SEDRENTI-761709 format. One record per residue: residue in one letter; x, y, z of N, C-alpha, C in turn. Coordinates in steps of 0.02 Angstrom, whole numbers, plus 50000, padded with zeros to 5 digits. Layout:
aXYZXYZXYZ/...
***
This chain:
m489844966849288489814973149252489124976349261/t489114982949266488484986549274488204988349205/e487584990549205487274992649143487624998849116/p487634999749050487985005549020487715012149048/r488185016649063488015023249089488365028549047/t488145034749054488445040249017488855044549064/l489475045949044489925050249083490145056149040/y490075062049068490365068049038490875070649088/l491505070149070492055071849115492445077749087/t492615082549130492985088449108493595089549153/t494115092249123494655095249161494495102749168/p494835106249213494785113649209495055115849142/i494815121449116495165124149058495755128149083/y496325127149052496955129649078497105136649052/y497305140949097497425148049081498055148749040/v498015152548985498575153048938499055158748956/n499105160249021499605165249042500305162449040/d500375155749035501035152649033500975145749003/v501555142648991501575135948960501315130749010/p501095124948985500835119749030501355117249080/h501125115749141501575113049192501325106149213/v501685103049260501545096049277500865095249310/g500615100349345499955099949374499415099249321/h499485103049267499015102349211499035095149183/a499645092549174499725085849147499415080649194/y499525081549259499265076849309498505076249305/t498165081949302497435081849298497195078749233/t497505080549178497275078249112497405070849102/i497965068349127498105061149125497565057449165/a497415059849225496905056649266496235056449230/a496045061949198495415062149162495415057249104/d495975056749069496025052149013495955044949037/v496265043349093496225036549120495515034749140/v495165039449172494475038149193494035036649132/t494095040749080493655039649022493845033248985/r494485031748980494685025348948494425019448987/a494465019749054494235014249095493475013549090/r493115019049088492385018649081492195015449014/r492545017248961492405014148896492565006648897/l493115004948931493304997948937492764994048973/a492444997149021491904993949058491244993949020/g491234996748960490644996548918490195002648923/h490455008148953490045014148961490205019348907/d489745024148901489825029748855490175035448893/a490755037448869491145042548905491385047848856/f491365054148878491575059948838492035064148880/l492635065748853493125069748889493225076548855/l493155081848895493265088648872493855091748909/t494285095048872494795099348901494835105648858/g495285110248875495335116248835495735121648870/t495675127748845496065133348871495625139548883/d495785142948938495455149148959495885154948932/e495605159248889496025163848850495845171148858/h495435172848907495245179848916495535182648981/g495515189248988495695192249051496265197249048/q496345200649104496835206049109497555203549102/n497685197549128498365194849123498565193649050/i498095191449010498245190248940498395196848905/e498015202048921498165208648893498875210748911/r499055210048974499715212248998500275208248964/i500205201548962500745197448934500825198748859/a500275199248824500315200548752500635207348739/r500465212248781500765218848774501525218548786/e501735214848837502445214148852502825210748795/k502485206048762502805202448706502765206348641/g502335211348639502255215248578501875211548524/i501405207148544501005203548495500265204248513/p499815203248465499095203548480498895198148531/e498365199448569498135194648619497975187848587/q497635188048529497435181748498498045177648478/r498565181048454499175177448435499495174048495/h499515177448551499785174448612499365168348631/c498705169048630498265163448648498375157448602/d498445158748537498545153348489499185149548505/l499715153148522500365149848535500335145448597/i500065148048652500055144148714499545138448710/s498975139748681498475134448674498755128748632/g499135130448581499455125248540499945121048579/q500285124048628500755120148669500395115148713/f499815117048738499415112348777499215106348733/r498975107648673498765102148630499355097848609/d499935100848599500525096948582500715092248640/l500685094848701500855090748759500355085048767/w499715086448758499215081148764499335075748712/a499525077648652499675072648601500265068348620/s500795071448648501385067648667501245063048726/l500755064648768500575060448825500015055448808/d499835054948744499315050348722498645051948755/i498505058348768497855060448795497355060148737/r496815056448748496305055748695495665059348716/y495665065848706495065069748724494575069648666/d493945070848682493415070948630493295077948603/d493475082948643493405089848619493895094248657/f494105099548624494565104548654494245111348642/i494025114448697493675120848692494155126648707/r494085132048669494455138148681493955143748692/t494065147948742493575153148757493585158848707/t494045158748659494035163648605493655161148544/e493375155148548492985152448492492285155648491/d491995155948431491325158848424490805154648460/r490865147948458490365143748492490365145048567/h490945146648594490975148148666490665154948680/r490835159948640490565166648650489805166448648/r489515162948598488785162648593488485158948652/g488815153548674488555149748730488575153648795/a489135157348806489195161248867488665166748870/l488545170048813488035175248811487335172448819/h487235166248795486585163048804486465161648879/l486985159548914486925158548986486795165249021/w487145170348999487045177049029486325179349021/s486035178248962485345180348951484865176748997/k484985170349010484565166649056484645169149128/l485255170949147485365173649214485035180349223/r485035184349171484715191049175483965190449187/e483675184949164482955183849172482775180249237/a483285177749272483165173249329482955176949392/t482565173449432482365175849498482665171349551/a482975174349601483295170449655482775167549702/p482955162649744482465159549790482135164549837/d482445170249850482125175249895481665179949857/g481555178549792481075182549753481375188549718/r481995190049731482315195749699482685193549637/p482885198049592483255196149532483915192749551/a484095187649512484715184049526485325188449511/i485245193149463485795197649446485575204849460/y486025208649489485875215749503486515219749497/r486435226349490487015230849486487225232849557/g487875233149566488125235249631488825237949626/k489055241149680489735243949680490165239649726/y490765238249701491225234249741491835238449758/s492035238149821492645241449843493075236249877/g493705235949858494145231049890494835230949860/w495255226549888495935225649864495935220849805/y496185223149748496145219349686496845217349663/c496935210749648497565208249621497475207149546/s497865210749506497785210249434498025203449408/r498495200249444498735193549422498195188249434/c497865188649492497305184049506496675186049469/e496655192449450496045195349421495465194449470/g495605195749533495085194949584495215199249644/f494675200549683494725204449744494935199949802/k495305202849849495545199149906495255202149970/d495045197650016494835200050082495435202850119/e495315207850160495865211250194496275206550237/e495935201550268496295196850311496745192050270/e496625191550205497045187250163497715190550147/l497745197150147498335200650123498935199750169/k499515199550139500135199450177500365206550190/q500585207550252500815214250271501555214150287/p501915219650279501635226050254501585225950178/g501205230650152501175231650080500555229150047/n500075226250086499465223650056499605219049997/l500015213950010500245209349957499745203649947/c499665201849883499265195949866499585189849898/p499205185449932499505179649964499785174549915/d499535174649853499775169849803500375172549764/h500335178849742500855181649699501355186049736/e501165187949798501595192149839501775198649804/l501285201349767501335207849735500805212449764/p500925219049764500445223649794499765223449759/c499235223449799498565223949772498355231349770/d497905232849725497675239749717496975240449748/w496885246049784496205247449809495785249749750/t495225246249740494825247349680494095248249699/e493785252949666493055253749672492765253349602/e492265249049595492015247749527491285245749531/e490885248449485490185246349481490135240549432/n489855234949456489805228849416489115225849420/f489015220749379488435216349388488615211049440/f488155209749486488275204849540487785199049535/f488005193249559487565187449565487385186449638/r486745185049651486495184649719486615177549747/l487255175849758487435169249784487155167949853/s487105173049894486865172249963486175169049966/a485765170149914485085167449914485075159949900/y485635157149878485655150049859486015145749912/a486165148649969486555145050020486195138750045/e485555139350062485185133650088485135128150036/w485005130049974484955125049920485625121549910/l486175125249909486835122249900486995117349957/r486845119350019486975114950075486585108450069/d485965108750050485555102750043485825098249987/e486015101249931486265097249875486905093549893/i487345096949930487995093949947487915088850003/e487535090550055487445085850111487075079550089/s486625080150042486245074350018486655069949971/g487195072649944487595068949896487365069649825/r486835073649815486625074749745487165078549707/i487525082849742488155085549716488705082349759/r489065077649728489575073849765490255077349758/i490585078449815491245081649815491735076849848/d492265075149814492795070949840493465074549835/p493955072749877493895068549936493455071649990/v493295067850042492825070150091493065076450127/g493715077350135493985083350166493805089650127/r493795089150061493605094850019492865096250025/r492465090950030491745091850040491615095650105/n491955093650157491865097150222492095104350217/e492625105550179492865112450170492345116750137/v492025114150085491505117950049490905119250094/l490695114150131490125114950176490275120050231/s490905120350253491095125250303491015132350276/v491195133250212491115139850181490365141750178/v489945136850160489225138250155488955140150224/r489135136450274488875137750342489135144350370/g489705146650345489985152950368489655158950336/g489215157750287488875163250253489175164750186/l488755164950135488985166150067488885173450047/q489375176150013489345183049990489195183149915/d488805188049894488685188949822489345190649788/f489385189049724490015190349689489885193749621/s490415196949596490365200849535490405196449473/l490005198049423489995194349360490275198249302/s490505204349313490755208349257491365212249279/r491735214749230492325218849243492335224649193/a492435230749220492465236549177493175238049154/r493675236049194494365237749179494705232749133/v494355227249116494645222149072494335222949003/k494745222948952494495223848883494515217348843/w494995212848859495065206648820494585201448850/g493985201148822493485196648846492855197148804/i492295194748831491655194748796491235200548821/p491105205648779490715211348802490005209448822/i489735212748872489055211648894488585215848851/p488065212848822487625216648775487335222948806/e487115222548869486805228348900487295233948916/q487945232148921488445237148939489105235048907/p489215236848844489805234348807490475236348835/d490505241248881491155242948910491325238248968/h490885233548984491015228249032491095221648994/v491525217249020491575210448992491355205449046/l491145199549023490955194249070491565192249112/y491455191749177492005189649220492065182049216/v492595179449246492785172449238492235167649258/w491805169449306491315164749331490805162849278/v490655167449233490215165749177490635163749116/d491155167549102491555166249042491895159349044/a492355158449090492755152249090492335146149111/l491945146749165491575140949189491065138449139/s490785142849100490265140649053490545136248997/n491205135648991491495131448938491225124348942/y491055122049003490845115149011490195113548973/i489795118748960489185117548922489215120748852/t489615126048844489655129048777489985124348728/a490455120148751490775115348706490295110148679/l489745108948715489255104048694488705107048650/g488755113448636488245116648594487645119248634/f487785121948694487255124448737486845129848702/a487175134248664486815139748632486285137348584/d486395131448554485945128848502485545122848526/d485585121148590485265115048616485445109048572/a486085108348559486335103248513486245096248542/p486245091048499486175084148523486695082248576/a487305084648568487825083048618487655085948686/f487375091948687487165094948750486605090948782/r486125089048742485565085148769485785078348794/r486275075448760486505068748779486945068748841/y487425073348843487925073048896487805077748955/w487385082948946487265087549002486535087449024/a486085088148977485375088448996485095081549012/g485445076248992485205069449004485325067149075/a485225060649085485255057749153485945055249172/g486445056649133487115054049147487475057849202/e488115056049210488535059149261488895065149232/r488845070949265489175077149246489735078349296/f490345077049277490895076049323491465080949306/h491665085149355492215089949345492815087849388/l493395087049355494035086549391494315093549399/i494525095249460494765102049473495355101849521/g495725107449524496235108149575495935110649639/k496245109149696495955110949760495935118549770/d496335122249731496345129549739495745132949707/i495375129349665494785132449633494145128949654/i494165125549710493585121449730492975125749748/r493085131549781492515135649802492125138149741/f492485140449691492145143249632491755137949593/h492055131949587491715126649550491135123649589/c491235122449653490735118749692490175123149719/l490265129749719489755134249745489495139049690/y489955142749661489745147749611489405144449550/w489745139349523489515136349460488835132849468/p488725128549519488055125649525487505130849536/a487655136149575487155141249588486975144949524/l487475146549483487335149949420486885145649375/l487045139149371486645134749329485935133949357/k485875133449422485215132849453484795139049436/a485105144949440484735151049424484525151249351/a484945148549307484795148649235484335143049214/g484155138549260483715133049243484055127549204/v484705126749215485105121649181485315116349231/p485315109849213485535104649261486225106149289/v486335104349351486955105849385487425099849384/p488065100849397488535095149399488325090149453/t488505083849441488355078649490488955076749533/r489555078349509490155075949546490745080549534/f491135081749587491775085249583492305080949617/f492905081449591493475078349626494045083349625/a494305085049685494825090149692495505086749697/q495935088449652496615085649649497085089149698/g497545085349727498055088249771498625091349731/w499115093849767499695097149736500295092549736/i500725093449687501365089949683501905094849705/t502325092649751502935096349768503525092549740/k504115095649743504725092249719505265092949771/n505525087149791506055087049842505845090849905/g505185090249922504925093149983504785100649979/r504865103649920504755110949913504215112349861/k503875117949870503365120149823503685121449755/l503325119549702503575120849635503585128349622/s504135130649592504215137849580504715138949525/k504515142849475504985144649422505525149349449/t505335153449497505805158249525506405154749557/t506265149449595506805145849629507105140349586/g506805138949529507055133649485506825126749505/n506385126349555506125119849577505505118149535/v505625115349476505095114049428505115106849405/i504545104549378504495098049345504215099549275/d504635098949225504435100549156504125094349124/p503455094349112503145088349083503395086749013/v503575091848975503835090648907504485086748911/k504925088748957505565085248964505465078248991/l504995077449038504855070749064504665065949008/v504225068048965504005063748910504585062248863/k504985067348849505555066348804506055061448833/d506185061848899506685057648931506445050548944/y505805049848965505585043348988505025040148947/g504695044048904504145041348865503485042448901/p502925042748863502275044448893502025039248943/d502115032748929501855027748974502165028149043/a502815029049046503155029449110502935035549149/v502845041249116502625047349149501915046349177/r501465043749136500785042549157500765037849217/y501155032349213501175027449266501425030449331/f501985033949329502285036549390501825041549424/l501555046249386501145051449416500525048649451/l500255043149425499655040349455499805034849506/r500405032049505500575026649552500915029349615/e501305034649608501735036649663501345039849721/g500845043749705500465047149758499735044949757/v499365046649809498655045249812498295051149781/y497905049949730497575055349694497085058849741/g497135065449744496735069349790497135071849850/q497725069049860498155071249915498795074349886/d499115078649925499765081349905500295075949910/w500785076049865501335071249869501955074349837/d502535071249852503175074049833503505070049776/f503725073649726504055070649667504805071149677/t505165065549666505895065749663506125061849602/d506675064049573506935060649514507145053449531/s507435052549591507665045849609507075041049617/a506515043549644505925039249650505665037249582/f505685041849534505455040349467505875034649437/v506535035249441506975030249411506915023549447/t506855023749513506785017549552506145013849532/r505595017549528504965014249510504975011949437/f505275015849394505335013749323505695007049319/n506285006649351506685000549345506354994649380/a506064995849439505774990349478505114987949448/d504644992649436503974990749414503934989249339/l504214993749300504124993249227504644988749195/a505284989849210505804985849178505834978849207/n505884978349273505974971749305505324967749306/d504794970549336504184966549346503814965249281/l503564970549250503154969649190503574967749130/g504114971449118504524970049059504804963049059/n505084960849115505364954049117504824948749111/l504234949949141503694945049136503514943849063/v503404949249027503204948548956503764945248916/s504384947348928504944944548890505024937048904/r504994935148967505094928048984504534923748956/a503914926048964503344921948940503354921148865/l503464926648829503474926348756504064922248731/t504634922748764505224918848744505094911348752/m504764909448807504604902348816504114899948764/a503614904048749503134902048697503484901348629/r503954905848616504334905348553504754899048551/n505084897448606505534891748607505174885048611/y504634884748649504304878348662503694877148619/c503414882448589502784881648552502834884548482/e503434884748455503554886948385503304894048373/g503344898248424503144905248415502404906348406/k501994901748432501274902348424500934901948493/v500314904248496499924903348556499864895848568/p500024893448628500024886248640499344883148629/p499334876848607498694873248602498414872048671/t497774870448674497444869548739497144862648744/a497534857648724497294850748728497134848748799/g497484851748847497364850148917496804854148948/l496454858148907495904862348932495264860748894/p494674861848925494054861048888494014866048830/p493634864548778493574869248721493234875648742/a493334880848701493024887348716492274886648722/g491994889748772491274889548783491034883648823/a491474878848835491264872848872491184874448946/v490724870748977490614871549049491254869549086/g491474873649132492064872049171492704875049144/r492694877749083493324880449055493564886449096/e493104890949111493294896849150493564894749218/a493224890049250493444887849316494134884749313/l494264880749261494914877449255495464882549241/l495294887449199495794892649185495974896349249/q495514896649296495634900449356495794896049416/t495924889749404496104885249460496714887849497/d497194890249459497804893149487497664900549498/a497574902449561497384909449575497894914349549/a498534912349547499044916949523498994918249449/l498654913749413498574914749341497864916749322/g497394915749367496704916649347496424923549355/n496584927149409496274933649423495524933349412/p495154930549459494434929649450494074935949429/a493474935049402493104940649374493004946149425/g492914944449488492824949549539493424953949547/a494024951049541494634955149545494694959749486/r494514957349427494544961649368494064967549375/q493464966149400492984971549411493244976249465/g493614973549513493894977649566494364982949540/v494774981249490495224986049459494824991649425/l494304989749389493884994749356493534999249408/d493324996349463493005000349515493505005349545/r494125003249553494645007849579494745013649531/y494755012149466494815017649417494235022449424/e493635019749431493045024049436493065028449497/q493365026049552493425029849613494025034649611/l494395034649557495005038549548495545036449598/d495515030249619496035027449663496535023849618/f496905027749580497345024949529497915020849560/a498195023249615498745019649646498515012649667/a497915012049694497655005549715497515001049655/a497235003849601497104999849541497754996949514/l498255001249508498904998849483499224994049532/g499124995249597499394990649646499114983649639/e498464983149624498154976649614498434973149552/i498524976949498498804974049437499514971649450/w499914975749484500614973849495500684968149545/s500214967449590500214961649633500134955249592/w499704955649542499604949949497500224948749455/v500524954049429501134953349390501674949849431/s501734951949494502234948849538502094941449548/q501454939749558501264932649566501434928649504/l501324931549446501484928049384502224926649378/n502634931649395503354930549393503564925049442/q503264925049501503424919749550503194912949525/r502624912849492502344906449469502794903349415/i503094907449375503564904849324504134901149358/v504414904249410504974901149446504744894749480/q504144894749511503904888849546503744883049499/q503444884549442503244879349396503824876949352/a504334881149343504924879449304504734876149238/p504404879749193504194876649129504774873949089/w505384876549099505954873949063506104866749084/e505904864949146505974857949167505424853649135/m504814856449131504274852849097504474851149026/a504814855848994504994855048923505464849148912/k505804847048964506274841448956505924834648957/d505304834548980504934828248987504364828048937/p504404823848885503874823448835503194821748865/k503184818248922502554816348952502194822348983/r502554827748993502254833749024502094839048972/r502064837048909501954841948855501304845748864/e500754842148878500114845548886500114850148947/d500454848049001500504852349060500864858849043/l501414858149005501794864048984501364868748942/e501014865948894500614870248849500034873448887/a499714869748933499164872648971499414878249016/f500004877249047500294882449089500454888649048/l500784887748991500974893548950500364897148922/y499844893348904499244896648879498944901048933/r498884898348994498594902349048499044908249066/l499684907249062500154912749076500064918349026/l500044916648961499954921748910499274925148915/e498764921148933498094924048941498074928849000/a498434927149054498464931649111498824938049093/i499354937549054499704943549031499264947848986/r498864944548945498404948348901497904952248943/i497614949048994497144952549037497484958249074/s498104957049096498484962349130498564968349084/a498734967049020498834972548972498184976448961/v497624972848957496984976248948496824980649008/l496954978149068496794981949129497254987949138/v497884987249118498354992849127498304997749069/g497944995949017497885000048957497655007148969/p497165008449014496955015449025497525019849049/v498005017049087498565020949112499145021049061/m499285015349031499855014748984499605011948917/p499245016048879498955013448817499465011048766/r500035014348763500525012448713500855005748731/a501035004848794501334998548815500834992848809/a500204994148827499694988948822499614986648749/a499604991348703499544989648632500134985448609/r500734987048633501334983248613501304976148641/i501074975448703501014968748732500504964648692/l499934967548678499424963948640499664962248570/g500064966748541500354965248475500834959348478/m501234958948532501694953248539501304946748549/l500704947248577500284941348586499894939548523/g500014943248469499694941548406499034944848394/r498844949548439498214952948430498274958448378/e497764959148337497754964548288497634971248323/a497864976648293497794983248323497054984948332/g496914988448386496234990548400496144991848474/e495644995848491495524997648560495204991848597/p495474989648654495164984248693494454986148713/a494014981248713493314982348730493124978148790/r492504978748811492274975448872492384967948870/d492234964748813492304957448811493034955148810/d493504959748801494214957848806494414956148877/l493994957748926494134955948995493934948749011/e493624945348963493424938448974494014933748959/w494014928148994494554923248983494444919348918/g495004916948892494974912448834494974915948767/k495164922348765495154926048702495764924648658/l496294922048688496874920248646496714914248603/e496854914848540496694909548492497274904748485/p497204898448508497754893648502497994893048430/g498644892848422498934892148356499074898648321/r498814904348347498944910748316499674912648325/a499974915148272500684917048275500774922948322/l501284922448364501454927948409501864933148372/g501854939348395502234944648364502964944548386/a503354948848356504064949348373504134951748445/i504604948848481504734950848551505174957048550/e504964962048587505354968148592505354970648664/p505904973748686505924976048756505414981648767/l505034980948822504534986048838504844992148871/f505224990948924505514996348963506234994748980/p506704996148935507414995248952507584999249014/r507994996449057508174999749120508495006549107/l508385011049155508695017549152509415017049177/d509845021049150510555020649166510735023549233/k510375028649255510575031949318509965034749351/a510025035949416509475038749454509545046349456/g509205049549410509245056849408508855059449350/a508745065949348508365069049294508725067949228/g508335066649178508615065949112508915059149097/a508795054249141509055047549129508615044149078/a508845043649017508435040948963508505033448958/p507955029848939508015022748930508515021048875/v508915015948886509405013748837509215006748814/a509115005848751508924999348724509514994548728/p509374988048736509924983248736510334983548672/s510964981448676511384981348617511084976748565/p511104978748502510804974548450511134967748448/k510724962548439510994955848434511374954848369/k511924951348374512314949848314512134942848291/e511724942448241511494935948217512054932448180/k512094926048190512604921948158512414920748086/p512864922148038512714920947968512554913547956/v512054912347914511864905447900512434901447870/s512854904747830513384901247794513984899647838/e513994902547900514584901447943514564894547972/p515084890347962515084883547988515144883548064/s514844878648094514894877948167515584875648186/s515854878748238516504876548262516414871548317/p516924867648333516854862648386516674865948452/e516314862248493516124864748560516754866248599/p516844872348625517444873948662517434870848732/v518004870248760518064868048829518024874148874/v517554874248921517464879948965517724878149034/p518184881949061518434880449128517864879949178/p517874875049223517314873749267517164879349316/v517644883649333517504888949381517334895449347/i517334895649281517174901649244516604900149196/a516054903849204515464902349164515494905249095/g515894910249083515944913249017516604916849012/s516864917648953517524920648946517564924948884/s517984930048888518094934248830518754932648797/t519084927648822519694925248790519614917948776/a519994915448729519944908348713520114904148773/p519684899448793519814895648853520414891048845/a520834891048896521414886748895521254880048925/a521684875148914521594868648944521614869249019/v521224865449053521194865849126521744861549155/p522214864449193522744860349222522494855749276/a522904850649290522734846049343522694849749409/a522274847149453522194850549517522834850549555/g522994856049587523604856549626523634863349656/p524144864649697524194871249729524274876649677/a523864881949683523884887549635524454892249653/d524744895249602525244900349615524904906449646/k525234909249697524944915049730525104921449692/i524654926149694524754932549662524734937949715/d525044943749699525034949149748524424953549735/i524314958249779523724962449776523704966649713/a524294968349687524324972349625524044968449567/d524194961949564523914957849510523154957249516/f522924956049578522204955549587521854962149570/g522194967649584521904974149570521774975349496/k522084971449453521974972149381521314969249359/v521024964949401520394961749383519814966149405/e519374968049358518804972349373518174968049378/l517934967049439517324963149450516744967949461/r516194966849424515624971349429514974967349430/v514454970249461513784967349461513464968749393/a513144963649364512784964449302512094961249309/q511604964049276510934961149276510774958349207/v510554952149206510394948849143509744951649116/l509774954349055509174956849021508814951348983/e509184947148949508894941548913509444936448898/a509244930348885509714924948871509424920348818/e509864917348778509634912548728510194907648713/k509984901748691510474896648674510834898448609/i511454896148604511834897048542511744890748500/p511484891448439511364885548397511994881348389/g511904874748395512464870148387512854868848450/s512674872248505513044871348568512584868748622/k512834864048662512454861348718512574865248782/k513134868948785513334872148847513274879748846/l513324882648787513394889948785512724893648780/l512684899048819512124903748815512394910648797/k512014914248758512184921248742511764925748787/l512104929748829511774934048876511834941348855/q511294945048863511324952348858511264954948929/v511774958648953511784960749022511834968349027/d511584970849083511584978049098512124979449150/l512594983949132513124985949177513024993049205/g512414995349201512275002049227512385007449177/d513015008049153513165013249105513245010549034/e513145004049026513195001048960512854994248960/k512714991748900512454985048890512984980948855/r513044974448874513544970148844513254963348826/q513614960048782513464953148764514014948748791/i513824943448828514304938848857514084931748841/v514564927448823514434920448812514624916648875/a514164912448900514274908848962514124901448953/g514554897148981514454889948975514034887149031/i513404889149034512964887149090512304884149066/a512264882349002511624879848974511414873249005/d511884869349031511694862949061511454863849133/s511514869949159511294871349228510704876249232/y510644880549182510134885849185509764886349118/a509094886449122508704887849062508724895249048/p508734897348985508774904448969508224908549003/e507614905649005507054909449032507124910949107/a507534906849142507614907749214508114913149232/l508464915949182509004920649197508804927949193/a508274929449156508084936449146507944939749214/g508274945449226508194949249287508684947349342/r509054941949332509514939549385510144943749385/k510414945049445511034948649452511614943749460/v512144944849422512734940549423513354944849432/v513934941449441514574944949445514974943249383/i515264948249352515654947049292516344950249298/v516824947449260517464950749249517354955449191/a517424961949204517204966949156517764969549111/n518404968049127518944971149089519364966049050/l519024960849023519374956148979519294958248907/k519784956548868519744958048796519204953848764/p518844956548715518324952648682518614946848643/a518224941448638518424935548600517794932348573/k517864927648526517304924248496517294916948518/l516694914548537516584907548552516054905048505/m516224899948465515774897448413515514903048369/g515944907848355515774913248310515374918848342/v515234918448407514844923548442515314927548487/e515304934148480515754938348519515534938648592/s516034938148637515914938648709516334944348737/n516014948548779516344954348807516334954148883/g516594948848911516614948248983516584941049004/m516594939849069516604933049096516134932849156/v515674928149157515214927249213515534922349262/l515544924149325515864919849375515374914749403/a515624908649411515214903249438515654898349476/a515354894649521515694889049555515464882649521/t515714877049544515494870649517515224866249573/h514714862349556514434857549603514214851549564/e514524845849578514384839649543514434840549468/g514944844349448515094845149377514674850349342/k514234853849377513814858949346513974865749374/a513874870949333514014877749354513484880349401/v513704884049452513254887349499513444894749500/l513004899049476513154906149471513254909349539/l513734913849543513824917849603513264923049604/s512884923349658512314927849662512504934149701/v512074939149696512184945549729511584946949774/e511704948049837511164949649884511084957149891/g510504959249916510384966249928510214970149865/e510284976749869510074981249816510664983849776/s511154979749762511714982049722511484983749652/a511634989749629511414991949563511864989049510/p511594987849450512014985549395512604990349385/g513194987449377513794991449368514204992449432/s513904990649490514264991449553514894987149553/k515444989849579516064986149583516054981249641/v516324975349629516394970249681517084970949711/r517124972049776517764973349809517924967849859/
***
């Protein structure tokens, strides 16, 4: 771990011309993960987000709606904050450009710029006349070569631009070209990914043009004191939010700590606004005598089904609906795992559902369920004792805990995940964690703790294995917490940890307290029913607990070729030639693939297990006579074949809704397995 550092991280402030979209969510989730990971590593981190609420577009939209501009801003800004709450975004401040603290801070920056002298000795701000093609939607002038013809159309909005002549205040950006090039080439201003850095340097080398800082035709904004019929243009108004939120106007402690101090000043931005942030903003601050940003990271774009997102064509990704359908953790995980942050990538509903079921339901969900179920069954629902391990703090304890690489995840690997977060390589960080999760699942199968449990002489081996397994899961939860805070908290709660934010020392081994009671086991990510938009997680069918007063019935006879039945089992006839049936009779039997969600023994029975299975469009409970061949913990996630259209029946008082097919070998059941990618519910033909 490195020494504590200070991070001030910002998202762009989002324009309130419309409701939040998935690109806004993508950036803000990334920012939240970075700050959570920095705090986990022991650093001081502050996250700012907010809304940009001035400009000609706001005037137009409010007028079309027939409401005051401020009312419109309040409504849309509120929707951003609602979405951040639903996505578990934990920001430290939310700035709005209609707030008084922002207005005072922006004007304070303006006053410093008015007094500034550019490197060439001339005033940094001067009056000038601008003539050009102006797009009211962009609220900006367009170079003639940018326009689409015929019609002088804006390249972004494809609406006609107006030829405009206007006298404004200008900033002498051209005088700062050499300084900007030196700062970027030296890395003092770091721009990632490297392709974006090269793009910005290319603009500098091509020659920088001065730009306008005021607008006369816009009324909804911050008036300039020297000329009240002009308002501050976006380069001073919106960009200054990064310092006005910290109390720049008053030289507040937060400003001195997070901006004027020696920490990292880091802006997350979209690639479409990279020029303004990486050139205009540092030059303005340099002129005003204010420290400049130290780092920028430009985010790529998300497309859907290979096409650009567009409300006009209906090709949209609604973040509000995503959260409603799948939950915040799944949305956060998919957006950061599916693509490489900083590059463009394509969103599909089927990819979302596939990754949800494979990574979250099967890999992580089954791991937690299997491990906790074994601890409940073999260790009385408590963290296993560590008689087979040295005591906490003893020399060699850490090494012994990490003897099994699949369970240990050495300190270097844990630091590696944190380093990936810091580099904004979220897909790689999650890939490392999931590689470990996969190893843990494999290690359970290889070690077969259910076999250890049968041998009293291996009791200490069993407990040592389960302790290390639970400790590995705890570390996994802590590491994945920045991306999936809600799921991480639930895992830690099941491990008996009290509520609270994980801290740096939670990454150390041996934090699980032997003998501590484990929490109730609950499904983390029930599988999705279908691959498509709006496929909501469906919880397993509630377990029907057997009443304490109900007497145990005699152990039923289970036919050797049928592992479970929904009808009362009949006596097995002597071996002999079977009566043949025609195809019509066979057609009455509905065979389907099912995936086992969980399994447990039925009290009082040596042979029967109660299975909860997923049939794709429904969940069922089936009783199967396979307990002498399969431990319950070994079945979770396994695909089996069942007879799906049998009438329900009770075995030892437990209702069964289907029959699991199995063969026999030396008197024991052998489940029929399913190869390939057959989805739960697929018909067997």
